[in-house]
N, C-alpha and C positions, 0 to 999 in steps of 0.2 A: 432631642426626643426621637426624631425620625431614624436615628442610627440604631435604635434598639430593635433587635430582630423580632420580638414579640409584637411590637407595634406595626412593623412592616407586614407581618402575617395577618394581623387584624385588618389592616387597611386593604390588603389583597382580598380577604374574605368579603369585606364590605363591597368592594368593587365587583366581585364575582356575583354576589347576591343582586346587586343593582342591574347588572347586565342580563342576568337570567330573567328577572322580572320584566325588564324592558323588551326582551326578545319574545317572551310569551304574550305580552300585551300587543306588540306589533303583529304577531301572528294572528291573534284574535281580530285585530282591526283589518288585516289583509283578507281574512276569511269573510268578514262582514262585507267588505267592499266587493268581493267576488260572489256574494250571495250564496255562500256555502252554509248550509244549516248547522254544521258542526262548530260555527263560531260561538254558539252559546256555551258549549263545553269549554272552549279555550278562554272565553271571557270569564267564566266562573273560576277556572284555574288561575288566571291572571289576578283576579280580585282576591282570591284566597291567599295565593303565594305572596303578592305584594303587601297585603295587610300584615301577614305574619313576619315578613322580612323587615317591614318598617319598624316593628317593635324590636326585633333583634338588632337592627342597625343602630337604632337610638340607644339601646342598652349598651352596645359595644362602644359607641361614641362616648358615653358617660364613663365607661370603664377606662378608656384610653386617657380621658382627661383627669381621671382620679378624683380627688376631693373637690376640685374646681367644677367638675361635671355636675355636682349636686347643688352648687350654690345658686342663689336666686339671680345673680348677675350673669350666669352662664346661659348661652343660647341653647346648649344641649339640654339643660334642665327643662326648658319649655318644650323641646322636641320629644322628650321622653313621655310626656302625657298625651301628646297629640295622637300618636299611632295607636294607643290603647283604644281610642274610640273607633278605630277601623276594624277591630277584631270582630269576627262574625260569631254569633252564638251558634253552638252546635245543636242543630235541630234534626230530629229524625222525621223523615217524611214518610207518610203512608199513602200508598196508591190503592185506589179502589179498582176492583175488576168489573 
């Protein structure tokens, strides 16, 4: 299965998404440790990005596994439901002057 080029590209995309999420999270933690007030922005970016990527990565994993990815015995079937709870509702915030 690993010899298929499509699966290699999918796995490379998954690894890239994981590394970007990890880097943004580490930057937010570094800014927090150094008492930089912009850590709030980076923490929000990290939370949003990693939640979205968790859903995409779980979906990609199910696609790679094919029909077995949706079976109840599959570990990926359980993972596909977990990241959905991480999604953030889109809320418009209004600021008063």
